[in-house]
C-alpha positions, 0 to 999 in steps of 0.5 A: 500500500502506498503511504506518504507523509506530508508536512508544511507550514500552514498560512491559515493556521500559522503553524506546521501541519501534518497528514498521511496519504494512503493509496494511489487512486480512487475516490478521495477520502478526507479523514478527520481524527477523533477528539483531540486526535492526531493524523496517525490515529486512523492508522493506529486504530486499525481502520486503514488496515480494515480498508486495505483491499479497497485502498490497494485496488485503487478504489479509495485514497485516504487523506488523514488530517491532523486536528487542532481541537486543543487549540480551538473548541477544546481550548479552555484557556481562551474564550469561546469566541476565540475557540470558534474563530480558531476552528474557522481557521482550521476550516480554511486550512482544510478548504484552501490547503488540504483539498487542493493537495488532494486534487493535485495528487488525484484528479478523481472528482469524487470526494468523501468526508469522513470521521469518527466521534468528534471527527464525524462532527468535523466531517459532516459540518464541513460537508454541509457548509460546503457541499459543492466539494463533496459527494459523500459523507460518512459520519460515525458516532458523531455529535452535531451540537457542541453547544449543548451539554449531553450526559458527561459531555459539557458544552464546548462554548460554556454559555456563549453563543454567536453566529459563528457557533450557529453556522457551525452547528448542523443541528441548528443551521440545517432546520432553518436552511433556505438557500435553494442552491445549497439545498440542491447540493445537499440533496445530491450528497450520499449521507451516511450516519451511524450511532449506537442505541446507547450512545449519549449522542443518539438524540443529536443524530435523531434530530439531524435525521429529522431535519434532513427529512424535513428538507427532503435531503436523502440520507441513511441513519443506522442505529447500532446496538449498544454504545458502538463508540469504539474502534472495534465498532468503527472497523465494522462500520467502515467496511460496510459504509465507506 
């Protein structure tokens, strides 16, 4: 399997960023890590190995990016307005640096946005905000409202709320979305959501599915037994849904 390591200084983030590329051809897959995760976690969790046949046969090419969650939405040393601002810079890094690299390496136009846990939030949020760049979203065990506390998981913005948080909260902006062009892009997306029946984020997924249905956006929501929020579960999920 072809494996490449890339590192460069990101002008959008003002720091060096790293990523791994697996494969040589096929649909490009933008892979976000889990909460405060690293670009090598997807490989270390065994998820690259779970997809090895498809990667080696040229069906999929993975672009596993790093996170800056500890500098943005999980950074308790800065205010919530600065957390979401830093998150916005990360989005610009993905859109203006990572996606062009992926297109340079692979002219295949079909792009999949994918992640597990908080990575599912990143994957779905960027695809819903910029659906013109994606053909599919595979979001496993995600939470799509970071502003509301759920079980043992606190709000990531304390009690603060502004337009930037609203427009980065799929559970909030999707029900009110009225832009016809954006809705048409979303309706052509292949959207796959998975969640465990005992996962604290089940309600977030059900609300998102309801909002998608209300906007006549086709999608699939698969509820797995148990919590289903572990690499062992994701091994099985990626083989089915990705």
